[in-house]
C-alpha atoms as an extended CHARMM CRD file, in Angstrom:
* protein
*
        78  EXT
         1         1  MET       CA            -62.0960000000     -125.7300000000      -27.6370000000  PROA      1               0.0000000000
         2         2  ARG       CA            -61.8650000000     -124.0520000000      -30.8020000000  PROA      2               0.0000000000
         3         3  LYS       CA            -64.0310000000     -121.0670000000      -28.7800000000  PROA      3               0.0000000000
         4         4  LEU       CA            -62.1620000000     -120.7810000000      -25.7140000000  PROA      4               0.0000000000
         5         5  LEU       CA            -59.0600000000     -120.0960000000      -27.9650000000  PROA      5               0.0000000000
         6         6  SER       CA            -61.0200000000     -117.6680000000      -30.3770000000  PROA      6               0.0000000000
         7         7  LEU       CA            -59.1270000000     -113.8690000000      -30.8590000000  PROA      7               0.0000000000
         8         8  ARG       CA            -62.7630000000     -112.5390000000      -31.3660000000  PROA      8               0.0000000000
         9         9  HSD       CA            -64.1310000000     -114.5150000000      -29.0140000000  PROA      9               0.0000000000
        10        10  TRP       CA            -61.9700000000     -113.1370000000      -26.1040000000  PROA      10              0.0000000000
        11        11  ARG       CA            -63.2730000000     -109.3490000000      -27.7700000000  PROA      11              0.0000000000
        12        12  ASN       CA            -66.4250000000     -109.5460000000      -27.8400000000  PROA      12              0.0000000000
        13        13  THR       CA            -66.1260000000     -110.8250000000      -24.1740000000  PROA      13              0.0000000000
        14        14  PHE       CA            -64.4810000000     -107.7380000000      -23.2050000000  PROA      14              0.0000000000
        15        15  VAL       CA            -65.7360000000     -105.2270000000      -25.0180000000  PROA      15              0.0000000000
        16        16  ARG       CA            -69.2910000000     -107.4060000000      -23.6390000000  PROA      16              0.0000000000
        17        17  ILE       CA            -66.9040000000     -106.0740000000      -19.7300000000  PROA      17              0.0000000000
        18        18  TYR       CA            -66.8320000000     -102.5860000000      -20.6240000000  PROA      18              0.0000000000
        19        19  ARG       CA            -69.9480000000     -101.4070000000      -21.8250000000  PROA      19              0.0000000000
        20        20  LEU       CA            -71.6940000000     -103.4930000000      -18.8740000000  PROA      20              0.0000000000
        21        21  LEU       CA            -68.4330000000     -101.2380000000      -16.0030000000  PROA      21              0.0000000000
        22        22  VAL       CA            -69.0680000000      -98.7640000000      -17.3180000000  PROA      22              0.0000000000
        23        23  SER       CA            -73.3530000000      -98.5740000000      -16.9960000000  PROA      23              0.0000000000
        24        24  LYS       CA            -75.1010000000      -96.5790000000      -14.6900000000  PROA      24              0.0000000000
        25        25  GLU       CA            -77.4610000000      -99.4520000000      -15.2560000000  PROA      25              0.0000000000
        26        26  VAL       CA            -75.5030000000     -102.0360000000      -13.1540000000  PROA      26              0.0000000000
        27        27  LEU       CA            -75.1250000000     -101.2310000000       -9.4160000000  PROA      27              0.0000000000
        28        28  LEU       CA            -71.8020000000     -100.2860000000       -7.9100000000  PROA      28              0.0000000000
        29        29  ARG       CA            -72.2110000000     -102.7190000000       -5.6870000000  PROA      29              0.0000000000
        30        30  ASP       CA            -72.2100000000     -105.6180000000       -9.0570000000  PROA      30              0.0000000000
        31        31  LYS       CA            -69.3560000000     -103.3290000000      -10.7520000000  PROA      31              0.0000000000
        32        32  LEU       CA            -67.2580000000     -104.3960000000       -7.7320000000  PROA      32              0.0000000000
        33        33  PHE       CA            -67.6580000000     -107.7040000000       -7.3200000000  PROA      33              0.0000000000
        34        34  PHE       CA            -65.8780000000     -107.6760000000      -10.6050000000  PROA      34              0.0000000000
        35        35  ILE       CA            -62.9800000000     -105.9870000000      -10.1410000000  PROA      35              0.0000000000
        36        36  ILE       CA            -61.8300000000     -106.3040000000       -6.5180000000  PROA      36              0.0000000000
        37        37  PRO       CA            -61.6020000000     -109.8600000000       -6.6290000000  PROA      37              0.0000000000
        38        38  VAL       CA            -60.0200000000     -109.7660000000       -9.9420000000  PROA      38              0.0000000000
        39        39  ILE       CA            -57.1280000000     -106.9730000000       -8.8640000000  PROA      39              0.0000000000
        40        40  LEU       CA            -56.4060000000     -108.6880000000       -5.6290000000  PROA      40              0.0000000000
        41        41  TYR       CA            -55.4280000000     -111.4940000000       -8.0670000000  PROA      41              0.0000000000
        42        42  TRP       CA            -52.8260000000     -109.1390000000       -9.8300000000  PROA      42              0.0000000000
        43        43  VAL       CA            -51.5530000000     -107.2880000000       -6.7570000000  PROA      43              0.0000000000
        44        44  LEU       CA            -51.3680000000     -110.4620000000       -3.9070000000  PROA      44              0.0000000000
        45        45  PRO       CA            -49.7380000000     -112.9680000000       -6.1410000000  PROA      45              0.0000000000
        46        46  ASP       CA            -47.3580000000     -113.8550000000       -3.1950000000  PROA      46              0.0000000000
        47        47  VAL       CA            -50.6130000000     -114.8670000000       -1.4130000000  PROA      47              0.0000000000
        48        48  LEU       CA            -51.6500000000     -117.8000000000       -2.9000000000  PROA      48              0.0000000000
        49        49  PRO       CA            -47.9410000000     -119.4360000000       -4.1080000000  PROA      49              0.0000000000
        50        50  TYR       CA            -49.8800000000     -122.6020000000       -4.4560000000  PROA      50              0.0000000000
        51        51  LEU       CA            -52.0820000000     -122.0090000000       -7.1640000000  PROA      51              0.0000000000
        52        52  PRO       CA            -50.2020000000     -122.4320000000      -10.6090000000  PROA      52              0.0000000000
        53        53  VAL       CA            -53.1190000000     -120.4850000000      -12.7010000000  PROA      53              0.0000000000
        54        54  ASP       CA            -51.7480000000     -117.4910000000      -14.6350000000  PROA      54              0.0000000000
        55        55  ASP       CA            -53.4760000000     -113.5130000000      -14.1380000000  PROA      55              0.0000000000
        56        56  ILE       CA            -54.4000000000     -113.2350000000      -17.8150000000  PROA      56              0.0000000000
        57        57  ALA       CA            -56.2160000000     -116.2830000000      -17.6090000000  PROA      57              0.0000000000
        58        58  VAL       CA            -57.9480000000     -115.6860000000      -13.8910000000  PROA      58              0.0000000000
        59        59  THR       CA            -59.4610000000     -112.3330000000      -15.3500000000  PROA      59              0.0000000000
        60        60  MET       CA            -60.8250000000     -114.7600000000      -19.2690000000  PROA      60              0.0000000000
        61        61  ILE       CA            -62.8410000000     -116.5200000000      -16.7060000000  PROA      61              0.0000000000
        62        62  ALA       CA            -64.0020000000     -113.8470000000      -14.4800000000  PROA      62              0.0000000000
        63        63  ALA       CA            -64.6490000000     -111.7230000000      -17.2160000000  PROA      63              0.0000000000
        64        64  GLU       CA            -66.8110000000     -114.3470000000      -19.1110000000  PROA      64              0.0000000000
        65        65  TRP       CA            -68.0170000000     -115.1830000000      -15.5290000000  PROA      65              0.0000000000
        66        66  PHE       CA            -69.1960000000     -112.0140000000      -15.1370000000  PROA      66              0.0000000000
        67        67  ALA       CA            -70.7860000000     -111.4240000000      -18.0140000000  PROA      67              0.0000000000
        68        68  ARG       CA            -72.9650000000     -114.1840000000      -18.6620000000  PROA      68              0.0000000000
        69        69  ILE       CA            -74.0930000000     -113.3340000000      -14.9410000000  PROA      69              0.0000000000
        70        70  MET       CA            -75.0570000000     -109.5000000000      -15.8140000000  PROA      70              0.0000000000
        71        71  GLU       CA            -76.3300000000     -110.0900000000      -19.1130000000  PROA      71              0.0000000000
        72        72  LYS       CA            -79.3240000000     -112.6080000000      -17.5490000000  PROA      72              0.0000000000
        73        73  LYS       CA            -79.7070000000     -109.5990000000      -13.8060000000  PROA      73              0.0000000000
        74        74  TYR       CA            -79.4200000000     -106.9200000000      -17.0460000000  PROA      74              0.0000000000
        75        75  ASN       CA            -80.9200000000     -108.4500000000      -19.9690000000  PROA      75              0.0000000000
        76        76  LYS       CA            -82.1450000000     -105.1590000000      -21.2930000000  PROA      76              0.0000000000
        77        77  LEU       CA            -78.4310000000     -103.1930000000      -21.2430000000  PROA      77              0.0000000000
        78        78  ILE       CA            -77.0650000000     -105.6670000000      -24.2640000000  PROA      78              0.0000000000
């Protein structure tokens, strides 16, 4: 729980995400697998009115998941 509340942890997570998104070795399909759902969740909040999760929380959860999965797939990058 302490790790999830740490600003250093989230800063490192978003640095990892940035590296993965700008890397030429990561396939565009894999990048879009993260970007499209996050953007849709930010743009279309009225479509999901019964989902009481904040946009930032969804983005942070998706970022953590995406970074973990892509670092396993592309372990030579990070």
